[in-house]
C-alpha positions in Angstrom: -40.5 12.5 73.8 -39.3 9.0 73.4 -38.6 7.7 69.9 -39.4 4.5 68.1 -37.4 4.2 64.9 -38.1 1.5 62.3 -35.4 0.1 59.9 -36.6 -2.8 57.9 -37.8 -4.3 54.6 -40.9 -3.8 52.5 -43.0 -5.8 55.0 -42.3 -3.1 57.6 -43.1 -0.5 54.9 -46.5 -2.2 54.5 -47.6 -2.3 58.1 -45.6 0.9 59.1 -48.4 3.5 58.6 -50.7 1.4 60.8 -48.1 1.0 63.4 -47.4 4.7 63.3 -51.1 5.3 64.0 -51.1 3.0 67.0 -48.1 4.9 68.4 -49.6 8.3 67.8 -53.0 7.5 69.3 -52.1 5.1 72.1 -49.0 6.6 73.8 -50.4 9.9 75.1 -47.7 11.8 73.3 -44.9 10.0 75.1 -43.7 8.2 72.0 -43.1 9.3 68.5 -42.7 7.1 65.4 -40.1 7.4 62.7 -38.5 5.2 60.1 -35.7 5.3 57.5 -36.6 8.1 55.0 -40.3 8.1 55.8 -42.2 9.2 52.7 -39.6 7.8 50.4 -39.7 5.0 47.8 -40.6 1.7 49.4 -38.7 -0.2 46.7 -35.5 1.9 47.1 -32.9 0.3 49.3 -30.3 3.1 48.9 -29.8 5.5 51.8 -32.5 7.7 50.1 -35.1 5.0 50.1 -37.7 3.7 52.6 -36.6 0.1 52.4 -33.9 -1.1 54.7 -32.7 -3.7 52.2 -30.4 -6.6 53.2 -28.2 -6.8 56.2 -25.3 -5.2 54.4 -27.5 -2.2 53.5 -28.8 -2.0 57.1 -25.3 -2.0 58.6 -24.1 0.6 56.1 -27.1 2.9 56.9 -26.6 2.6 60.7 -22.8 3.2 60.3 -23.5 6.3 58.3 -26.0 7.5 60.8 -23.5 6.9 63.6 -20.7 8.8 61.9 -20.1 12.5 61.9 -19.4 12.6 58.1 -22.1 13.8 55.7 -24.2 11.0 54.3 -23.2 10.2 50.8 -24.6 7.4 48.7 -22.1 5.6 46.6 -24.5 2.8 45.6 -26.1 -0.2 47.3 -27.8 -3.4 46.5 -31.1 -1.6 45.9 -32.6 -1.5 42.4 -32.8 2.3 42.6 -29.4 2.9 44.2 -28.0 6.3 43.1 -24.3 7.4 43.2 -23.0 10.7 44.4 -22.7 13.6 43.7 -26.1 15.1 44.7 -26.9 15.8 41.0 -25.6 14.7 37.7 -26.1 12.6 34.6 -26.4 8.9 35.3 -28.0 5.7 34.2 -30.7 4.4 36.5 -31.4 0.7 36.9 -35.1 -0.1 37.0 -37.4 -3.1 36.6 -38.8 -3.3 33.1 -41.3 -5.6 31.4 -41.6 -8.9 33.1 -39.4 -7.9 36.0 -36.3 -7.8 33.9 -33.6 -5.4 35.2 -33.1 -2.7 32.6 -30.9 0.4 32.2 -32.9 3.5 31.4 -31.5 6.1 28.9 -29.0 8.5 30.5 -30.9 11.1 32.4 -30.1 14.2 34.4 -31.7 14.7 37.7 -31.2 16.3 41.1 -30.8 14.0 44.2 -33.1 14.6 47.1 -31.7 16.2 50.3 -29.7 13.8 52.4 -31.8 11.9 54.9 -32.0 13.4 58.4 -29.6 11.9 60.9 -30.9 10.2 64.0 -27.5 10.2 65.6 -26.8 11.7 69.0 -28.4 8.8 70.9 -31.9 9.9 70.1 -33.5 6.5 69.5 -35.1 4.7 72.4 -36.2 1.6 70.5 -34.8 0.6 67.1 -37.3 -1.9 65.5 -34.9 -3.8 63.3 -35.5 -6.3 60.5 -33.6 -7.7 57.5 -33.5 -11.1 55.8 -35.8 -11.2 52.8 -33.2 -9.4 50.6 -30.4 -11.5 52.0 -32.0 -14.8 50.9 -32.7 -13.7 47.3 -31.3 -16.4 44.9 -30.5 -14.7 41.6 -30.3 -16.7 38.4 -27.1 -16.5 36.5 -28.7 -14.6 33.7 -30.2 -12.0 36.1 -26.8 -11.6 37.8 -25.2 -10.9 34.4 -27.9 -8.3 33.7 -27.4 -6.6 37.1 -23.6 -6.6 36.6 -23.9 -5.2 33.1 -26.2 -2.5 34.3 -23.8 -1.6 37.2 -21.1 -1.2 34.6 -23.4 1.0 32.4 -23.0 -1.5 29.6 -26.3 -1.1 27.9 -25.6 -3.6 25.2 -24.7 -6.3 27.6 -27.6 -5.5 29.8 -30.0 -5.7 26.9 -28.5 -9.0 25.7 -28.8 -10.5 29.2 -32.4 -9.4 29.4 -33.1 -11.1 26.0 -31.4 -14.2 27.3 -33.6 -14.2 30.4 -36.8 -13.9 28.3 -35.6 -16.6 25.9 -35.2 -18.9 28.9 -38.8 -18.5 29.9 -37.9 -16.7 33.1 -36.5 -20.0 34.5 -34.3 -19.6 37.6 -31.3 -21.6 38.4 -30.0 -19.6 41.4 -29.4 -21.5 44.6 -26.9 -19.1 46.3 -28.4 -16.4 48.5 -27.5 -12.8 47.9 -25.8 -12.6 51.3 -24.3 -15.7 52.7 -25.4 -16.9 56.1 -22.0 -16.2 57.6 -22.0 -12.6 56.3 -25.6 -12.2 57.4 -24.6 -13.1 61.0 -21.6 -10.8 60.9 -23.7 -7.9 59.5 -26.5 -8.4 62.0 -24.2 -8.6 65.0 -22.3 -5.5 63.8 -25.6 -3.6 63.2 -26.9 -4.3 66.7 -23.6 -3.3 68.3 -23.4 -0.1 66.1 -26.9 0.9 67.1 -26.3 0.3 70.8 -23.0 2.2 70.8 -24.0 5.2 68.8 -27.7 5.7 68.3 -29.6 4.3 71.4 -30.4 6.6 74.3 -28.6 5.4 77.4 -30.6 3.1 79.6 -33.2 2.6 76.9 -34.5 -0.8 75.7 -32.5 -0.4 72.6 -32.9 -2.8 69.7 -36.0 -5.0 69.2 -35.6 -7.6 66.4 -38.4 -8.6 64.1 -38.1 -12.0 62.6 -38.2 -12.4 58.8 -41.7 -13.0 57.4 -42.6 -16.3 55.7 -42.0 -17.3 52.1 -44.1 -19.9 50.3 -42.0 -21.3 47.5 -44.9 -22.3 45.3 -46.3 -18.8 45.5 -43.2 -16.6 45.4 -41.3 -18.5 42.7 -44.3 -18.7 40.3 -44.6 -14.9 39.9 -41.8 -14.3 37.3 -39.6 -12.4 39.7 -35.9 -11.9 38.8 -35.0 -14.0 41.8 -36.2 -16.9 43.9 -36.7 -17.1 47.6 -37.0 -20.3 49.6 -38.8 -21.1 52.9 -35.9 -23.2 54.0 -33.5 -20.3 53.8 -36.0 -18.1 55.8 -35.8 -20.8 58.5 -32.0 -20.9 58.4 -31.6 -17.2 58.6 -34.2 -16.7 61.3 -32.6 -19.4 63.4 -29.2 -17.7 63.1 -30.8 -14.3 64.0 -32.5 -16.0 67.0 -29.1 -17.2 68.3 -27.5 -13.8 67.9 -30.4 -12.0 69.6 -30.2 -14.5 72.5 -26.4 -14.0 72.7 -26.8 -10.2 72.7 -30.0 -10.1 74.9 -32.1 -8.5 72.1 -35.9 -8.9 72.5 -37.5 -10.7 69.5 -40.9 -10.3 67.9 -42.0 -13.5 66.1 -43.6 -12.0 63.0 -42.8 -15.2 61.1 -44.9 -17.3 63.5 -47.8 -14.7 63.5 -48.0 -14.6 59.7 -47.4 -18.3 59.1 -50.5 -19.1 61.1 -52.6 -17.1 58.6 -51.9 -19.5 55.7 -51.3 -18.8 52.0 -54.4 -16.8 51.1 -53.2 -13.6 52.7 -50.5 -12.7 50.1 -51.4 -10.0 47.6 -48.3 -10.8 45.4 -45.1 -12.9 45.7 -44.3 -11.9 49.3 -46.4 -9.0 50.5 -49.7 -9.0 52.3 -53.2 -7.6 51.9 -54.0 -4.3 53.6 -56.2 -6.1 56.2 -53.3 -8.3 57.2 -51.0 -5.4 57.3 -53.3 -3.7 59.8 -53.4 -6.9 61.9 -49.7 -7.2 61.7 -49.3 -3.6 63.0 -51.6 -4.4 65.9 -49.6 -7.5 66.7 -46.2 -5.7 66.5 -47.6 -2.9 68.7 -48.8 -5.3 71.3 -45.4 -6.9 71.4 -43.8 -3.5 71.8 -46.0 -2.4 74.7 -43.9 -3.9 77.5 -40.7 -2.3 76.1 -42.5 1.1 75.7 -43.9 1.0 79.2 -47.5 1.0 77.9 -50.3 -0.6 79.8 -52.9 -2.8 78.0 -55.4 0.1 78.3 -53.0 2.4 76.5 -52.0 4.3 79.6 -48.4 5.0 80.6 
């Protein structure tokens, strides 16, 4: 059986179950669907989570999958990133009241089993996406809170959180989480790593999904700990387009598809209503059909 594997952000998490249904019901058992830690936490960008995170997280995950070493999580940019060992006493960074990053009291817990590897060239199509977490623009106060949390300095984290609230949740961040240069480097390396270590020989390989739209007036009015900007989405999508053209990677223009639907389709700062997620899955599946060898009637 051929395998479609999805590695992407929370937008892919939203339409993923509907895409899985299309794959399962329309490919006559020829294709299977899988994704990064299916059944996991969609907000978790660590290697245990469902969310692919930013380009740095994506490259790290693919590198781990391609390696022979046991997968061990030493932290990531995800809000729920957890360090090794597999169990122990740690502080966990979560999002508290008003979206403020907060350290929870020290707790003891057991890590989930390591995610299953997909190494051994068992992926025929890697549906790849990252960008929304690269373009996050943190405010200086939020960056302080995150850093204090990472250092397990509860007092500093609490003080930073108070400062954020006192500032009325205003954001002064203009620098993306991942620079455009680093994004390009990470994306190129991720594509090459997948091709060299994970993709079945002679398979289509990587199919890129463009980053979905951001509407500044909607996103940046929701009290999130970071801003995103449509201009940055455009810059990063254009850079990804150039890399995909250079490396002969097919591209699905999810940005264009969703932009045409206008602003009423958002259910929060950046995610879509369930009806739109279903439509998105249908669109992505239609775009994948030529690469999966599926005729329009669903036959092989």
